[in-house]
C-alpha positions in Angstrom: 119.9 35.6 79.8 117.1 37.9 78.6 116.6 38.1 74.9 116.4 41.6 73.6 113.8 42.5 71.0 114.9 44.7 68.2 112.4 47.3 67.3 112.4 48.2 63.6 112.1 51.9 62.8 108.8 52.8 61.2 108.8 54.9 58.0 106.4 57.6 59.2 105.1 59.9 56.6 106.1 63.5 57.2 103.2 65.9 57.4 103.8 69.1 55.4 101.1 71.6 56.5 99.2 73.4 53.8 98.7 76.4 56.0 101.3 78.5 57.8 98.8 80.1 60.0 99.1 83.5 58.3 96.3 85.3 56.5 96.6 86.0 52.7 96.6 89.7 53.3 96.5 92.1 56.3 94.4 94.8 54.5 92.3 95.4 51.4 95.0 97.3 49.6 97.6 94.5 49.9 95.0 91.9 48.8 94.0 94.0 45.8 97.6 94.1 44.6 98.1 90.4 45.1 95.0 89.7 43.1 96.0 92.2 40.4 99.4 90.6 39.9 98.2 87.0 40.1 95.2 87.3 37.8 97.0 89.3 35.2 99.9 86.8 35.1 97.4 84.0 34.8 96.0 85.8 31.7 99.4 86.5 30.3 100.5 82.9 30.5 97.1 81.2 29.9 98.3 79.6 26.7 101.5 78.4 28.2 100.8 74.9 29.8 104.1 74.8 31.6 103.9 78.0 33.7 102.5 77.5 37.2 101.4 80.6 39.0 100.2 80.6 42.6 99.3 83.1 45.4 100.1 82.4 49.0 101.0 78.8 48.4 103.4 77.1 50.8 106.7 76.2 49.1 108.9 73.5 50.6 112.2 73.5 48.8 113.8 70.5 50.7 112.3 67.2 51.5 112.1 66.4 55.2 112.6 70.0 56.3 109.1 71.0 57.3 110.1 74.2 59.0 111.9 75.5 56.0 109.1 77.0 53.9 107.8 80.2 52.5 104.5 81.4 50.9 105.2 84.2 48.4 102.3 86.5 47.8 102.7 85.5 44.2 105.2 83.0 42.7 105.8 81.9 39.1 107.4 78.5 38.2 108.4 78.0 34.6 108.6 74.3 33.6 105.7 73.0 35.7 102.1 72.3 34.8 99.1 74.2 36.0 97.6 71.4 38.1 96.2 72.3 41.5 98.4 71.8 44.5 97.9 71.9 48.3 101.5 73.0 48.6 104.5 73.2 46.4 107.0 70.4 47.3 110.0 71.1 45.1 111.4 67.5 45.2 108.1 66.3 43.6 108.4 68.9 40.8 111.6 67.7 39.2 113.4 69.9 41.7 112.2 73.0 39.9 111.7 75.9 42.3 109.9 79.2 41.7 112.0 81.5 39.5 110.0 84.7 40.3 108.5 85.8 43.7 106.5 88.8 44.7 105.8 90.3 48.1 103.4 93.1 48.8 104.3 94.9 52.0 101.8 95.7 54.7 102.0 97.6 57.9 102.5 94.3 59.7 105.7 93.4 57.9 108.8 94.4 59.8 112.2 95.0 58.3 113.4 91.8 59.9 110.5 89.9 58.2 111.5 91.2 54.8 115.1 90.4 55.4 114.3 86.8 56.2 112.2 86.5 53.0 115.1 87.9 50.9 117.5 85.4 52.5 115.2 82.5 51.9 114.6 83.4 48.3 118.3 84.0 47.8 119.2 80.6 49.3 116.7 78.6 47.3 117.4 79.9 43.8 114.8 82.5 43.0 115.9 84.4 40.0 113.8 87.5 40.4 112.3 88.9 43.6 110.0 91.9 43.7 108.8 93.9 46.7 106.2 96.6 46.5 105.0 98.8 49.3 101.7 100.4 48.1 101.5 102.8 51.0 104.7 104.5 50.0 104.8 103.5 46.3 108.2 101.9 47.0 109.2 99.3 44.5 112.4 97.2 44.8 113.8 94.5 42.5 116.4 91.8 42.9 117.8 89.8 40.1 120.1 86.8 40.4 123.7 87.6 39.5 125.6 84.3 39.5 124.8 82.7 42.9 123.2 85.7 44.7 120.2 88.0 44.3 121.4 91.5 43.6 119.4 94.7 44.2 119.0 96.5 40.9 118.6 100.2 40.2 115.0 100.4 38.8 115.0 104.2 38.0 111.2 104.2 38.2 111.0 101.8 35.3 112.0 98.1 35.3 111.2 95.3 32.9 111.4 91.7 34.3 113.8 89.6 32.3 111.7 86.4 32.9 108.2 87.8 32.7 108.7 90.6 30.2 106.4 92.8 32.2 107.2 96.5 33.0 106.9 98.2 36.4 106.4 101.9 36.2 106.7 103.9 39.5 106.9 107.3 38.0 103.4 108.3 39.3 101.6 108.2 42.6 101.0 104.5 42.3 102.9 101.7 40.5 101.5 100.6 37.2 102.4 97.2 35.6 102.3 96.7 31.8 102.4 93.4 29.9 105.0 92.7 27.1 102.5 94.4 24.6 102.5 97.5 26.9 98.9 96.8 28.0 98.2 97.9 31.6 97.5 95.3 34.2 93.8 95.9 35.1 91.3 94.6 37.7 88.4 92.4 36.7 86.0 95.2 37.5 87.9 97.7 35.3 88.0 95.2 32.4 84.3 94.4 32.7 83.5 98.1 32.7 85.6 98.6 29.6 83.9 95.7 27.9 80.5 97.0 28.8 81.3 100.5 27.5 82.6 99.0 24.2 79.4 96.9 23.9 77.3 100.0 24.5 79.1 101.9 21.9 78.7 99.1 19.3 74.9 99.1 20.0 74.8 102.8 19.4 76.3 102.2 16.0 73.7 99.5 15.3 76.0 96.6 15.8 75.1 93.7 18.0 78.2 92.7 20.1 77.1 89.1 20.1 77.6 88.9 16.4 81.3 89.7 16.8 82.0 86.7 19.1 
């Protein structure tokens, strides 16, 4: 009689990739919008230690399901710290998933791609989902109504219940305003504004450095 040797299963650590193989943006306009939203939200919640904001970070909602992931162009998570992460593994985050997700549409995104994103965010508890197509100035918003994300009528103006920011699509290009009605601006625009103010103060005989 031959003795059989029992092979004990090994607990192999699951590899959760940090990169889904996709680029952050397909064109400069899309990238500019992603950076605009991300950096201004960073500034808005800079004094809130438990608001985590990320751009193009892989989010794994369920442990062990490596293929079930998404990388929102921008995502906001209330209740989690600002520590750096290689990916967002929800089960390591007190099972708190992103409450807000943004996607900026590019020419490479198909209708099927966007439908899959909506289904994913709907399934995994996102409370607010925003899509903006800068080429067509087309803005859409979904807000969770009970267990489902529901498309809302924005009527050119919409204020996020969670973030308090306002989206205005009444012009040729969307504008976003913070809760104090200040326009989201790029770093370059803010720097130009600061330099202009400093120049004006010098004309008045005031050294800007003395005001810091």
